[in-house]
C-alpha positions in Angstrom: -43.7 -71.6 49.1 -41.1 -69.1 50.2 -37.5 -70.0 50.7 -36.6 -68.0 53.9 -33.0 -66.7 53.7 -32.6 -64.6 56.8 -29.0 -63.6 57.3 -26.7 -60.6 58.0 -24.3 -59.6 55.4 -22.9 -56.3 54.0 -22.9 -57.3 50.4 -25.8 -59.2 48.8 -23.7 -62.3 48.3 -26.2 -65.1 48.5 -28.7 -63.3 46.2 -26.0 -62.6 43.6 -24.8 -66.2 43.6 -28.2 -67.9 43.4 -30.2 -65.6 41.2 -27.8 -63.5 39.1 -30.0 -62.6 36.2 -33.6 -63.3 37.1 -36.1 -60.5 37.4 -38.3 -60.4 40.5 -41.4 -58.3 41.4 -40.7 -56.4 44.6 -43.8 -57.1 46.8 -42.4 -55.8 50.1 -39.6 -53.4 50.9 -38.6 -52.0 54.3 -35.7 -50.0 55.7 -34.6 -49.6 59.3 -31.8 -47.7 61.0 -31.7 -44.6 58.7 -31.5 -41.4 60.7 -29.8 -39.0 58.3 -32.1 -39.9 55.4 -35.8 -40.4 55.2 -37.3 -43.6 53.9 -38.2 -41.8 50.7 -34.6 -40.5 50.2 -33.2 -44.0 50.8 -35.7 -45.4 48.3 -34.6 -42.8 45.7 -30.9 -43.5 46.3 -31.4 -47.2 46.0 -33.8 -46.5 43.1 -36.2 -49.4 43.8 -40.0 -49.2 44.6 -42.7 -51.7 45.4 -43.8 -53.7 42.3 -40.6 -52.8 40.5 -39.1 -55.6 38.4 -35.6 -55.9 39.8 -32.6 -58.1 39.5 -29.6 -58.8 41.8 -27.5 -56.2 39.8 -30.2 -53.5 40.4 -30.1 -54.2 44.2 -26.3 -54.3 44.3 -26.1 -51.0 42.4 -28.7 -49.4 44.7 -26.8 -50.4 47.8 -23.6 -49.1 46.3 -25.3 -45.7 45.7 -26.5 -45.5 49.2 -23.1 -46.4 50.7 -21.6 -43.7 48.4 -23.9 -41.1 49.8 -22.8 -41.9 53.4 -19.1 -41.8 52.4 -19.6 -38.4 50.9 -21.4 -37.0 53.9 -19.2 -37.9 56.8 -20.3 -41.5 57.5 -17.5 -43.7 56.0 -18.3 -46.5 58.6 -21.8 -47.0 57.4 -22.9 -50.5 56.7 -26.0 -52.0 55.0 -27.2 -55.4 56.1 -29.8 -57.5 54.5 -32.1 -58.4 57.4 -34.6 -60.4 55.4 -34.7 -61.8 51.9 -37.6 -64.0 50.8 -37.9 -65.3 47.3 -40.9 -66.9 45.7 -39.3 -68.8 42.8 -42.8 -69.7 41.4 -44.3 -66.2 41.2 -40.9 -64.6 40.9 -41.7 -62.3 43.8 -39.3 -60.8 46.3 -39.5 -59.5 49.9 -36.6 -57.4 51.0 -35.7 -55.8 54.3 -32.5 -53.7 54.9 -30.9 -52.5 58.2 -28.7 -49.5 58.0 -26.0 -48.9 60.6 -24.8 -45.3 59.9 -22.1 -45.1 62.5 -20.8 -41.8 63.9 -20.2 -38.6 61.9 -16.5 -38.5 61.2 -14.6 -35.2 61.2 -11.0 -34.9 59.9 -9.1 -33.5 62.9 -5.5 -33.4 61.6 -3.1 -34.7 59.0 -0.1 -36.8 59.9 2.7 -36.8 57.3 5.4 -39.5 57.4 8.6 -39.9 55.4 9.3 -36.3 54.6 12.9 -35.7 55.6 13.4 -32.4 53.7 10.0 -31.1 52.6 8.2 -29.2 55.4 5.1 -31.0 56.6 2.8 -28.0 56.3 3.7 -27.8 52.5 2.3 -31.3 52.1 -0.7 -30.6 54.4 -1.8 -27.6 52.5 -1.7 -29.5 49.2 -4.2 -32.0 50.7 -6.6 -29.0 51.1 -8.2 -30.4 54.3 -9.7 -27.9 56.8 -9.5 -28.9 60.5 -12.8 -30.7 61.6 -13.9 -30.9 58.0 -16.6 -33.6 57.3 -15.1 -36.8 55.8 -15.7 -37.1 52.1 -14.4 -40.1 50.2 -14.1 -38.4 46.8 -11.9 -35.7 48.3 -9.7 -38.3 50.0 -9.2 -40.1 46.7 -7.8 -36.9 45.1 -5.1 -36.2 47.7 -2.6 -38.8 46.3 -2.6 -37.3 42.8 -2.4 -33.7 44.2 0.8 -34.5 46.1 2.3 -36.4 43.2 1.8 -33.4 41.0 4.2 -31.5 43.3 6.9 -33.6 41.6 8.8 -33.8 44.9 8.4 -37.4 45.9 9.4 -40.7 44.4 6.3 -42.4 45.9 3.1 -41.3 47.6 0.9 -43.9 49.3 -2.9 -43.8 49.4 -4.0 -41.8 52.5 -5.1 -43.9 55.5 -7.5 -43.0 58.3 -6.8 -43.4 62.0 -10.1 -43.2 63.9 -10.5 -41.8 67.5 -14.1 -41.6 68.7 -15.9 -39.2 66.2 -12.7 -37.7 64.8 -10.1 -39.0 62.4 -6.5 -38.3 61.6 -5.5 -38.5 57.9 -2.2 -40.3 57.5 -0.1 -39.6 54.4 3.1 -41.5 53.8 5.6 -40.2 51.2 9.2 -41.0 50.1 11.4 -38.0 49.3 12.6 -37.9 45.7 15.2 -35.9 43.8 14.2 -32.3 43.6 16.8 -30.9 41.3 17.6 -31.9 37.8 20.0 -31.1 35.0 18.7 -31.7 31.5 21.0 -31.2 28.5 20.6 -31.8 24.7 23.3 -31.5 22.1 22.4 -31.6 18.5 24.3 -31.9 15.2 22.9 -30.5 12.0 24.8 -31.4 8.8 25.4 -28.8 6.1 26.3 -28.7 2.4 29.8 -27.5 3.1 30.4 -30.5 5.4 31.1 -28.4 8.5 27.7 -28.8 10.1 26.3 -26.9 13.1 26.3 -27.7 16.8 23.1 -26.8 18.7 22.3 -27.2 22.3 19.9 -26.8 25.1 20.4 -26.8 28.9 17.8 -26.8 31.6 18.5 -26.7 35.3 15.7 -26.9 37.8 15.5 -26.6 41.6 12.0 -27.7 42.6 12.1 -27.6 46.4 14.2 -24.7 47.7 14.8 -25.1 51.4 12.0 -27.7 51.6 9.3 -25.1 50.8 8.2 -26.1 47.3 9.6 -22.9 45.8 11.0 -23.5 42.3 13.7 -22.0 40.2 14.4 -22.8 36.6 17.3 -21.8 34.4 17.3 -22.4 30.6 19.9 -21.7 28.0 19.5 -22.5 24.3 21.8 -22.2 21.3 19.9 -22.3 18.0 22.9 -21.6 15.7 26.2 -19.8 15.7 24.5 -16.4 16.0 21.4 -17.0 18.0 20.7 -18.0 21.6 18.1 -17.7 24.4 18.3 -17.3 28.2 15.4 -17.9 30.6 15.1 -17.6 34.4 11.8 -18.5 36.0 10.9 -18.4 39.7 7.7 -19.9 41.3 6.4 -18.9 44.7 3.6 -21.3 45.8 0.7 -20.2 48.1 1.5 -16.5 48.3 0.7 -15.1 51.8 -0.9 -18.5 52.6 -3.5 -18.0 49.8 -3.9 -20.8 47.2 -2.3 -18.7 44.5 1.0 -19.5 42.9 3.0 -16.5 41.7 5.4 -17.0 38.8 8.0 -14.6 37.4 9.9 -15.3 34.1 12.7 -13.2 32.6 13.9 -14.0 29.1 16.5 -12.6 26.7 16.8 -13.6 23.0 19.5 -12.7 20.6 18.4 -13.3 17.0 21.4 -13.6 14.7 22.8 -10.0 14.1 19.4 -8.5 13.8 18.0 -7.7 17.3 17.9 -8.5 21.0 14.6 -9.1 22.7 14.2 -8.8 26.4 10.9 -9.8 28.1 9.4 -10.6 31.5 6.1 -11.8 32.7 4.3 -12.1 36.0 1.4 -14.4 36.5 -0.8 -15.7 39.3 -2.3 -19.2 39.1 -5.4 -20.2 41.0 -7.0 -23.7 41.1 -10.7 -23.3 40.3 -11.6 -27.0 40.8 -9.7 -30.2 40.7 -7.4 -30.3 37.7 -8.5 -26.9 36.4 -6.3 -23.8 36.9 -6.9 -20.2 35.9 -4.0 -17.8 35.4 -3.8 -14.0 35.1 -0.7 -12.7 33.3 1.1 -9.4 32.7 3.7 -9.4 29.9 6.3 -6.8 28.9 8.9 -6.9 26.2 11.5 -4.7 24.5 13.2 -5.1 21.1 16.5 -3.4 20.4 17.8 -3.6 16.8 21.5 -4.2 16.4 23.4 -1.2 15.2 23.1 -0.7 11.5 19.9 -2.6 11.0 17.4 -0.5 9.0 13.6 -0.8 8.8 13.4 -2.6 12.2 11.7 -0.7 15.1 13.0 -0.1 18.5 9.8 -1.4 20.1 8.1 -2.3 23.4 4.8 -3.9 24.2 2.7 -4.4 27.3 0.1 -7.1 27.4 -2.4 -8.5 29.9 -4.5 -11.6 29.7 -4.9 -15.0 31.1 -5.1 -18.7 30.5 -7.0 -21.7 31.6 -5.7 -25.2 31.8 -6.9 -28.7 32.5 -4.4 -31.4 33.7 -5.4 -35.0 34.5 -2.0 -36.5 33.9 -0.9 -39.1 36.6 2.8 -38.1 36.3 3.8 -34.8 34.7 7.2 -35.9 33.5 6.6 -39.5 32.5 2.8 -40.0 32.4 1.0 -42.9 30.8 -2.6 -41.7 31.1 -4.4 -38.4 31.3 -4.6 -35.3 29.2 -3.3 -31.7 29.4 -5.1 -28.8 27.7 -4.4 -25.1 28.0 -5.5 -22.0 26.1 -3.9 -18.6 26.5 -4.8 -15.1 25.3 -2.9 -11.8 25.8 -3.8 -8.4 24.4 -2.4 -4.9 24.7 -0.4 -2.2 22.9 2.9 -2.2 21.0 4.8 1.0 20.5 7.2 1.1 17.5 9.8 3.8 17.1 12.0 4.3 14.1 14.3 7.4 14.1 12.0 10.3 15.2 8.7 8.7 14.3 6.6 6.4 16.5 3.3 4.6 16.4 1.1 2.6 18.8 -0.8 -0.4 17.6 -3.0 -3.1 19.2 -1.5 -6.6 19.3 -3.0 -9.9 20.4 -1.2 -13.2 21.1 -2.9 -16.6 21.5 -1.8 -20.1 22.2 -3.6 -23.5 22.4 -1.8 -26.6 23.8 -3.2 -30.1 23.8 -1.2 -33.1 25.0 -2.4 -36.7 25.7 -1.4 -40.3 25.5 -3.5 -43.3 24.5 -2.6 -46.7 26.0 -2.4 -49.4 23.4 -1.2 -52.2 25.5 0.5 -52.4 28.9 3.9 -52.0 27.2 3.0 -49.3 24.6 1.2 -46.1 24.0 0.5 -43.4 21.4 1.6 -39.9 22.5 0.2 -36.7 20.8 1.1 -33.1 21.2 -0.8 -30.3 19.3 0.2 -26.7 19.5 -1.3 -23.5 17.8 0.4 -20.1 18.2 -0.7 -16.8 16.7 0.1 -13.1 16.9 -2.3 -10.6 15.3 -1.7 -6.9 14.7 -2.2 -4.4 11.8 1.6 -4.2 11.4 4.1 -6.8 12.5 7.9 -7.2 12.3 10.4 -10.1 12.3 10.8 -9.8 16.0 7.1 -10.7 16.5 7.4 -14.0 14.6 7.0 -17.4 16.2 9.7 -20.0 15.7 9.1 -23.5 14.3 11.4 -26.4 13.9 13.8 -28.4 16.1 13.6 -30.7 19.1 10.5 -29.2 20.8 8.4 -28.6 17.7 9.2 -30.2 14.3 11.9 -32.8 14.7 13.9 -33.4 11.6 14.4 -29.7 11.0 17.0 -27.3 12.3 16.3 -25.4 15.5 14.0 -22.5 14.7 14.4 -23.1 11.0 11.1 -21.3 10.2 9.2 -18.3 11.5 5.6 -17.3 11.1 3.1 -15.0 12.6 0.9 -18.1 12.9 2.4 -21.6 13.5 0.8 -24.9 14.3 2.3 -28.4 14.7 1.4 -31.9 15.8 3.8 -34.4 17.3 2.8 -38.1 17.2 5.0 -40.6 18.9 4.6 -44.4 19.3 6.2 -45.5 22.5 7.3 -49.0 23.6 8.1 -49.0 27.3 11.0 -51.1 28.5 10.9 -49.7 32.0 9.4 -47.0 34.2 11.2 -44.2 32.2 13.0 -46.2 29.5 11.4 -46.5 26.1 11.9 -47.0 22.4 9.9 -44.6 20.1 9.3 -43.6 16.6 7.7 -40.3 15.6 6.0 -38.4 12.9 5.7 -34.6 13.2 3.8 -32.3 10.9 3.1 -28.6 10.9 2.6 -25.4 9.0 3.2 -21.7 9.3 2.4 -18.5 7.5 3.1 -14.8 7.8 0.6 -11.9 7.7 1.1 -8.1 7.9 4.9 -8.3 7.6 6.7 -5.7 5.4 7.8 -7.2 2.1 11.4 -6.4 3.1 11.1 -8.7 6.1 9.4 -11.7 4.4 11.8 -14.5 4.5 9.5 -17.2 3.3 6.5 -15.4 1.7 2.9 -15.2 2.8 1.9 -18.7 1.6 1.2 -21.5 4.0 3.8 -24.3 4.0 3.0 -27.8 5.1 6.0 -29.6 6.6 6.6 -33.0 8.1 9.5 -34.9 9.8 10.0 -38.4 11.0 12.5 -40.5 12.9 13.0 -42.4 16.1 15.1 -42.9 19.2 15.5 -44.4 22.6 15.3 -43.1 26.2 17.3 -45.2 28.5 17.4 -45.0 32.3 20.7 -46.0 33.9 21.0 -45.4 37.6 20.0 -41.7 38.2 20.8 -40.8 34.6 18.3 -40.7 31.7 20.0 -40.9 28.3 18.1 -40.1 25.0 19.2 -40.5 21.4 17.1 -39.2 18.6 17.6 -39.0 14.9 15.1 -37.1 12.7 14.6 -36.4 9.0 12.8 -33.7 7.1 10.5 -34.5 4.2 13.2 -34.2 1.5 16.2 -35.4 3.5 18.6 -38.1 2.4 19.8 -40.8 4.7 23.0 -38.7 5.5 20.9 -35.6 6.3 19.5 -36.8 9.6 19.6 -34.4 12.6 21.1 -36.2 15.6 20.2 -35.1 19.2 21.8 -36.6 22.3 20.1 -35.8 25.6 21.2 -36.3 29.2 19.0 -35.9 32.3 20.2 -36.3 35.9 18.1 -35.8 39.0 19.9 -35.0 42.2 
């Protein structure tokens, strides 16, 4: 009556091939070889019991669950063999016996890094977050590649491999050094009614691996128009005093037309709570100095403290094709305004929400979305508190920083057609709005009402050798064909 199929296999191959969908009543079930788990625990992990109606897929899933437990608890060499399988095809009954070979408990003794010519080995090792003689866990091993890729130092990172020696293992990580430094420049031309037009520009220089230590330095310069420009210097010190905290210092100066000069700096410490989630504490300080002869504008300073939390699952920060980035930030403190001999101190709160993702449509195309919300709240605000909107990084099709509000929000949507790893054709539609609240009437440039804006256009990003060229043309909602804003970008990594 019974077909006796007694064999030794790791995967339930014969059963899957001969009886893929039939349900069988489990009349007998036995387990041997399990030492780390009781029979009851094994049965719960496999999720089958005597007299259960089971199919081949149920058994396969149960064996996978059991192997997964061993992989997560230091036994990656564990195997499960089917010792006996008897099927009564008339009564649809099944007898099953499993033998578990757990193998030895594997401890991760060391990490071997290969391919790093400039980056110091301990910098890569600490990113793996492996403690000497830590129990092997497969889920942790799987995250190491993405962690090292997010350092943005290597052109390629291979999946870690394991070299076994008795009951210990060496984790082998192979990398290929990339280009750590980059120059990124964008030049823009905005036509005007008098035919002269305005040249705008942005320059970003980054050094992402100073002396092979992972320390970073960023320098930004931006020209909004003939009278306004921004400077930014940012330094990042990873793993301060060997603790998993990154310390960041930013210094910024902004000259806004002939009205005021704003100087600010902030210090923040970033700590990874769990995989992909980072919490940051921030101290922010700024000073506003009105230009000589400007009335009704305070000589002010503000001190804020707060923090942010972010989630980042992107597979490649600069040119990702899957994943999501989300962050929310809140700062609060005091602002001191001084005009002539009078002064006042008010409470001020600043907030930001940032959401970025991309949906894969086909292997060659994707839909990119970037949503941003910014707000500053206080009982009394001034033009120096306003948030800019418009231009290459917010609403394309408009002039750089064409609008200002105490609250701004915008959404960038971009259809991308990939022609290479970094090359792509794209079209975009951007929309946004802004409004002003608690500004003196004398400083209201646009009024208090909300304004809905949108822009559209397209462009190309083209990788040639080590240079990435970009050409973008954008139109505002009422623009004519000749009113397009042209931006030409150039990125070189060295």
